[in-house]
C-alpha positions in Angstrom: 20.3 -32.5 37.9 17.3 -31.2 39.8 13.9 -31.6 38.1 13.5 -27.8 37.7 17.0 -27.6 36.0 16.2 -30.5 33.7 12.9 -28.9 32.8 14.6 -25.6 32.0 17.3 -27.4 29.9 14.7 -29.3 27.9 12.6 -26.2 27.3 15.7 -24.4 26.1 16.5 -27.1 23.7 13.0 -27.2 22.4 12.9 -23.4 22.0 16.1 -23.3 20.1 15.0 -26.2 17.8 11.8 -24.5 17.0 13.6 -21.3 16.1 16.1 -23.1 14.0 13.4 -25.0 12.1 11.3 -21.9 11.6 14.3 -20.2 10.1 15.0 -23.1 7.8 11.4 -23.3 6.6 11.3 -19.5 6.0 14.5 -19.8 3.9 13.0 -22.6 1.9 9.8 -20.7 1.2 11.6 -17.5 0.3 11.7 -18.2 -3.5 8.0 -18.7 -3.6 7.0 -15.5 -1.7 5.8 -12.4 -3.5 8.3 -9.5 -3.7 8.4 -7.6 -0.4 6.9 -10.4 1.7 9.3 -11.8 4.3 8.5 -15.4 5.0 10.0 -15.3 8.4 8.0 -12.3 9.4 4.8 -13.8 8.0 5.4 -17.1 9.9 6.1 -15.3 13.2 3.1 -13.0 13.0 5.3 -9.9 12.6 4.4 -9.2 9.0 3.0 -5.7 8.4 0.1 -6.3 6.1 -0.9 -2.7 6.0 2.6 -1.7 5.0 2.5 -4.2 2.2 -0.7 -2.8 0.8 0.6 0.8 1.1 3.7 -0.1 -0.8 1.5 -1.6 -3.5 -0.5 1.7 -3.7 -3.7 0.1 -2.5 -6.0 2.6 -0.8 -6.8 1.6 2.7 -9.3 3.0 5.2 -7.8 5.1 8.0 -6.6 3.2 11.1 
């Protein structure tokens, strides 16, 4: 296997392992999260904080 191919294969395995572990951790934390808070989204930086506060009825300044 050429070095570039090996590097691609190793990076692919690492990426898949990280994603799998992230999913497992999010699933484990799910029971401890407040209602409406998705652990996976929070861990991956995709959580909509503004949307959470809006659902709670908290007044927010305009964007």
